[in-house]
N, C-alpha and C positions, 0 to 999 in steps of 0.2 A: 744951362738947361739942355738936356739931351734931346736932339731932334733926329728922327729917323725917317727916311723916304725910301719906299720900295718902287721899283719899276719892274713889271712882269713882262714876259714875252707877249707879243701881239697876238691876240686871239683871232683878229681879223685876218692876219697873214696866214695863220695856221689853218683857218677855215678855207682860205683860197688855195692853199697847198693841198688840203684834203679834196676839195672839189676838182682841182686840176689832176691830181693823182687818180682819182676815181674815173674821170673822163678819159684819161690816156689808157688806163687799164681796160675800160670798155672798148676803146678804139682798137687796142691790141687784140682783144677777144674777137672783135669783128674781122680784123685782118688775118687772124691765124689760119683761116682756110685758104686764102689767096696767097699769102706769103707767111708760111709758118715761122720762119726764123725771126722776121720783123715783129710778128704778132706776139710770139712768146717772149722775145727780148723786151718788148714794150711792157707787157704785163709784169714781167719780173722786175724791171728797173723802176717803173712808176708805182708798182705795188709796194715797194719799200717806202714810198712817201706816205702811205696810209698810216702805218703804225707811228711814224715820226710825227705826223701832224696830229694824230690822236694824243700822243704823249704831250705835245706842246699845248694842246687844247685843255687837257685835264690835269696836268701836273703843275705844281707850284715850285718845282725845283729849278726853274730857269728864271733868274731874276738878277737885278742890280740893286744893291742896298747901299744907301749913302747915310752916314752918321757923322758925329763930331770927331771920331777917331780916324775915319778913313772910309773906304768902300769895299764891298764884297761882290764879286762876280761869280754867279753859280750857273753851272751847266749840268747835264745829266752825268758827266764824267767826273768833274771835280769842282771844288769851290776854292777861289783865290781871294785872300784878304790882303789889302794894301793900305798902309797908313798914309795920311796926308803929308807927313814929313818926308816921304819918299817920292813925292810927285812935285815936279816943277811946273807943269802946265798941261793943257789939253788943246787939241786941234780937231776940227771937223774935216775929214778927208773923204775923197770919193775914189773908189777903186772899181773900175768897169761899171760905173753907174750906181754902185751900192754905197750909201753914205755910212761912214764909220767914225768912231771917236778914237783919235790917236792919243795915247798917254805918253807924256814926256817925263822920264824918271830923273831924279837927281844923279849927278855923276857918282859912280862907284856903287850904285844900287844894283843888287843882283837878286832877282826873285828865283824861285825854284823852277819856273818855266824857262828861264834863260840859259840853263846849263845844258850845253850840247852833250855833255858826258852822260846825261841821264838816258840818252838814246843809243849809246854805244856800249857794247859789251866788252869787257876787258879794259886795258889801259889805253886811253886815247893817244894816238900818234899823229904827228903833223903830216899832212899830205904833201908829197913831193911831186912837182910837175914832171912830165916826160922830158927827155934830154933835149928835144928840139923846141920846146915851148917854154918861154920865159915871161914872167910878169914884170913889166917895166925893167928890162935888162940894163946893165951898165953900158955906156956908149962904146967902150973899148972892146966889148965882147961881140963878135959876129954871131948871129943866130939865124936859123933857117926860117922860123916863124915867131912872131911876137904877138902876145896878147896885151894890148894897151888898155888899161883901166883908168878912165877919167876919175877925177876926185869928187864929182857930184854924185847924187843919189839916183839920178835917172839916166842910166847908161845901158847900152846893149853891147856886149863884148864883140869886137871885130878882130879877126885874125888877119894880119897883114904880112906880106912877104918882105923880109929884110935882105939887103944885098951886102 
């Protein structure tokens, strides 16, 4: 039996975005006489939120579709379809307070969104580091600066001086 479930973008969040955008545009309008740069910048930046929120409120092109074959994620730019056979699992993650669903794909799966070559014109070339910077250099080679990369996923690169 074929089951289909749709999840559409939150109209409540879109309405809050619209109200906030209008509020900051009005604040920028009020500030434009005292501080013209701040006022106009506020009106321009937050003015962009108005058409975005209206699009989310009235469009049905932003959704998540689940069915027996897989799921489909649609945005105004593109739609991505992924089969269940390509997914290993899901996690709920939080990035700077925003909750998101992380999708874990099976080993060897490559979607169109994964290819870095799509964003590069011409033939992709490997990047070579500068002469004095090495990533995890061999111990017998003296270097001026070393970029140590830990093997975990939560790291901040640190440049250290080697002797």
